[in-house]
C-alpha positions, 0 to 999 in steps of 0.5 A: 450222629444221634442216630448212631447213638441210638442204633449203638444203644439199640443194639446194646440193649438187645445184647444185654437182653439176650444174655440175661434172657440165657442167664435166665433160662440157664438158671431155671434149668438148674437142678432145685437143689442147687437152686436152693444152694444158691439162696441160701448162701446168698441169704448167709452172706449178709450183715442181717445173717451176721446180726442174727447169729450174734442175737442167737448166741449172746441170747443163748449165753444170757438166757442160760446164765440168767433164767434156765441152765440147761447149757452150762458154761462151757455151753456144749450145746451151743458149741455142738450147733455153732459146729454144725452150722459151720460144717454146713455153711462151709459145705454150702460155700464150696458147692456155691463157689464151684458153681460159681467157677462153672458159670465163670467157665462158661462165660470165659468160653463165651467170651473166647468163642466171641473173639474167635468170631470177631478174629474171622470177621476182621480177617475177612475184611482186611482181605476185602481191603486188600482187594479193593487196594488192588482193584484201586491200584495203591501201591502194596508199601502203603498196605504192607500192614494189612496184607500182613493182618489179613491171614487167618489166625491160627489160635493153637499157634498162638496158645503154643506161643504163649506156653513157650513165652511163659516157660521161657519167663519161668526160666528167666525168674528162677535163673534171677533167683539161683543167682548167688547174691555178691557178698556185701562188705 
């Protein structure tokens, strides 16, 4: 049993390494500007960046009030700087979210492809089981469920079923909310 667990651990480790290497290659092939955006948004999304901003803003106000009044109240230059920072951070965050959405879509597509491959492999195994059952004279009623799953699943057909079920569900929910409520009392 330890040999089996060791083998599973090795396969899992190899899979993780392969995925990490593929992600490294993709990251290295990403344009420099997008890598810079990722680094900046990663740095800006920290408590340290929050503390730095608080330090600068408080320092600006204290310096203006106690030492040199180069930007008197209402601190127009400070507000201008904060506004520019907000604009740039917003754009950087949007770019970063787009990059994350694209990465999520790639992973979703990988997951879908792996599931489709697994489905084909399982179907092939089911066919083999049916064939073995027939060769060994196992009665059909004992292999009925296996026989039912020994046919290829049509992903487009399953998707169509999902869309129809979602549509029916929306109609049911809309029907429940559209019904007039009984008057109480």
